[in-house]
C-alpha positions in Angstrom: -11.5 3.8 -1.0 -11.2 3.7 -4.8 -8.1 3.8 -7.0 -8.6 7.5 -7.8 -7.5 8.3 -4.2 -4.0 7.3 -5.2 -3.1 10.5 -7.0 0.3 11.4 -8.3 1.6 14.9 -7.5 4.8 16.8 -7.7 5.4 16.2 -4.0 5.8 12.4 -4.6 9.1 13.3 -6.4 10.0 16.6 -4.8 9.6 15.7 -1.1 11.9 12.6 -1.1 14.4 14.4 -3.3 14.6 17.4 -1.1 14.8 15.2 2.0 17.8 13.3 0.7 19.3 16.5 -0.7 19.2 17.9 2.8 21.2 14.9 4.1 23.9 15.5 1.5 24.1 19.2 2.2 24.6 18.5 5.9 27.2 15.9 5.2 29.1 18.4 2.9 29.0 21.1 5.5 30.3 18.6 8.1 33.2 17.6 5.9 34.0 21.0 4.5 34.1 22.9 7.8 35.1 20.0 10.1 32.1 20.4 12.3 32.3 17.0 13.9 28.5 16.6 13.9 28.7 13.1 15.1 28.7 14.5 18.6 25.1 15.4 17.9 24.3 11.7 17.6 22.4 9.6 20.1 24.5 8.8 23.2 22.3 6.4 25.1 21.0 7.2 28.6 22.9 10.4 28.9 21.7 14.0 29.0 24.2 15.1 26.4 23.0 12.4 24.0 19.3 13.5 24.0 19.6 16.0 21.1 20.6 13.1 19.0 17.0 11.8 19.3 16.1 14.5 16.8 19.4 15.2 14.9 21.0 11.7 14.5 19.2 10.8 11.3 20.7 13.8 9.5 24.3 12.9 10.4 26.5 10.3 8.6 29.9 9.0 9.2 31.1 8.7 5.6 29.9 8.9 2.1 29.3 5.2 1.8 27.1 5.3 4.9 25.1 8.3 3.4 24.8 6.6 0.0 23.5 3.4 1.4 20.7 5.3 3.1 19.9 7.7 0.3 18.5 5.3 -2.3 16.1 3.5 0.1 14.9 6.8 1.5 14.2 8.1 -2.0 12.1 5.0 -2.9 10.4 4.5 0.4 9.5 8.2 1.1 8.0 8.4 -2.5 6.0 5.2 -1.9 4.8 6.6 1.5 3.8 9.9 0.0 1.9 8.3 -2.9 0.1 5.5 -1.1 -0.3 7.0 2.4 -0.4 10.8 1.6 -2.3 11.8 4.7 0.1 9.9 7.0 3.3 11.0 5.5 4.3 13.6 8.1 2.9 11.7 11.0 5.0 8.6 10.1 8.2 10.5 9.5 7.8 13.1 12.3 6.7 10.9 15.1 8.7 8.0 13.7 11.9 10.0 13.9 11.3 10.9 17.5 10.1 7.5 18.7 12.9 5.6 16.9 15.5 7.9 18.4 14.0 7.6 21.8 14.0 3.8 21.7 17.6 3.8 20.5 18.5 6.2 23.3 17.0 3.7 25.8 18.4 0.4 24.5 21.6 1.5 22.6 25.2 0.7 23.5 27.4 3.4 25.0 28.4 4.8 21.7 27.3 7.6 19.3 24.5 6.4 17.1 24.1 8.3 13.8 22.5 7.9 10.4 19.1 7.6 8.8 19.0 3.8 8.7 16.5 3.8 11.6 14.1 5.7 9.3 14.7 3.2 6.5 13.7 0.4 8.8 10.7 2.5 10.0 9.4 3.0 6.5 10.0 -0.7 5.4 8.2 -1.9 8.5 5.3 0.5 8.3 4.7 0.0 4.5 4.9 -3.8 4.8 2.7 -4.3 7.8 0.1 -1.6 7.0 -0.3 -3.0 3.5 -0.9 -6.5 4.8 -3.4 -5.2 7.4 -5.5 -3.3 4.9 -5.9 -6.4 2.7 -6.3 -4.0 -0.2 -4.8 -5.6 -3.3 -2.6 -2.6 -4.4 -1.2 -2.1 -0.9 -0.6 -5.8 -0.4 1.3 -5.8 -3.7 3.3 -2.9 -2.4 4.1 -4.8 0.8 5.3 -7.8 -1.2 7.5 -5.6 -3.4 9.0 -3.9 -0.3 9.7 -7.2 1.4 11.3 -8.7 -1.8 13.6 -5.7 -2.2 14.4 -4.9 1.5 13.6 -8.1 3.3 17.2 -9.0 3.8 17.5 -5.9 6.1 15.9 -7.9 8.9 19.2 -9.6 9.6 20.7 -6.3 10.7 18.3 -5.9 13.7 20.4 -8.6 15.5 23.7 -7.9 17.5 27.1 -8.8 16.1 25.9 -9.3 12.5 28.2 -6.5 11.3 30.6 -4.3 13.1 30.0 -0.6 13.1 26.3 -0.6 12.6 23.6 0.5 15.0 21.4 -2.6 15.2 19.6 -1.0 18.1 18.5 1.9 15.7 17.4 -0.7 13.1 15.4 -2.6 15.7 13.9 0.6 17.0 12.8 1.6 13.5 11.3 -1.8 12.9 9.3 -1.8 16.1 8.1 1.8 15.6 6.9 1.1 12.0 5.0 -2.0 13.2 3.4 0.1 16.0 2.4 2.8 13.6 0.9 0.2 11.1 -1.3 -1.1 13.9 -2.3 2.3 15.5 -2.5 4.7 12.6 -5.9 4.6 10.9 -6.4 4.6 7.1 -9.6 4.9 5.1 -11.7 1.8 4.5 -10.1 0.4 1.4 -12.7 -1.2 -0.9 -12.2 -3.0 -4.2 -14.0 -1.4 -7.1 -17.1 -3.4 -7.9 -17.2 -4.3 -11.6 -19.5 -7.4 -11.6 -22.7 -8.3 -10.0 -21.1 -11.3 -8.2 -18.7 -8.9 -6.4 -21.5 -7.1 -4.6 -22.0 -8.0 -0.9 -25.7 -8.6 -1.4 -25.2 -10.9 -4.4 -27.5 -14.0 -4.3 -26.4 -16.7 -6.7 -29.8 -18.4 -6.4 -31.4 -15.5 -8.3 -28.7 -15.5 -11.0 -30.1 -16.9 -14.2 -26.7 -18.2 -15.2 -26.0 -19.9 -11.9 -29.4 -21.6 -12.1 -28.1 -23.5 -15.0 -25.8 -25.6 -12.7 -27.0 -28.4 -10.5 -25.9 -29.1 -6.9 -22.8 -30.9 -8.2 -21.6 -28.0 -10.3 -22.6 -29.6 -13.6 -24.1 -27.5 -16.3 -27.7 -28.3 -17.1 -29.0 -27.6 -20.6 -31.9 -25.3 -20.9 -35.3 -27.1 -21.2 -37.0 -27.0 -24.5 -38.5 -23.5 -25.2 -42.1 -23.1 -24.5 -44.6 -22.3 -27.3 -44.5 -18.9 -28.8 -46.4 -16.2 -27.0 -48.0 -13.7 -29.3 -49.1 -10.2 -28.6 -51.4 -10.4 -31.6 -55.1 -11.3 -31.7 -55.7 -14.9 -33.0 -56.1 -15.2 -36.8 -54.7 -11.8 -37.4 -52.6 -11.7 -40.6 -49.1 -10.3 -40.1 -46.0 -9.7 -42.3 -42.3 -10.0 -41.3 -41.8 -6.3 -41.8 -44.2 -5.4 -39.0 -43.2 -7.9 -36.2 -40.2 -9.7 -34.8 -39.9 -13.1 -33.2 -37.7 -12.6 -30.1 -36.2 -15.2 -27.8 -36.4 -14.3 -24.1 -33.6 -16.3 -22.3 -34.8 -15.3 -18.8 -38.2 -16.9 -19.5 -37.0 -19.5 -22.0 -39.7 -18.7 -24.6 -40.2 -17.0 -27.9 -42.3 -13.9 -28.1 -43.7 -12.1 -31.1 -43.4 -8.4 -30.7 -44.3 -5.5 -32.9 -41.4 -3.5 -34.2 -41.0 0.0 -32.8 -41.5 2.7 -35.3 -38.3 4.5 -36.4 
């Protein structure tokens, strides 16, 4: 895969913006019309809590909760769309369902709401997938993600902070890792700019590398051989007709006739 496969498009901006905008619209409707949408959250191991597997990421308890999820979602969905375009909807769609299902299985007996599980899903997938590809751009993205969001790992443990769904965070982290392992990406290849980057490169045939001995010391070129001439012996020549050219590959001087203009 070459760098031109990472193509910017309007969807890199529009898709995360519209996704987050949808969350704010739902929150406004909930507050404005007193819909009590938190009852559509995940209530673990109950039949009435199963709709929350799909709907819980769209529901937030307060504006601070929504704001804390909005910024990471904007950044991470944009990164997912730009660097993993073909996997965008698989990661988000299947990830939403699997993260919700795991939360439904392992969660405490309380309503679990919010998109933080998706945040953990995206952080986990982008980090582990980039490391696994070993492609320098995606590895760099993984390092940026872990630098910015690495502290989130503490919130997958119980009793770190009251009122958060650590089960949902853990479910998102596990799901992201599973997707990073199972979802296939193209074979990422670094662009070859130099001969020594080619898989079939043989340093023993490289004229420059031949100038080094077995200890890595540079060896001066031997004294150039006698001039080879393409002219008959005793033929009179002038400087305007011929050039004396040094051939570094053969380490000798050669007299060659100038090409006509």
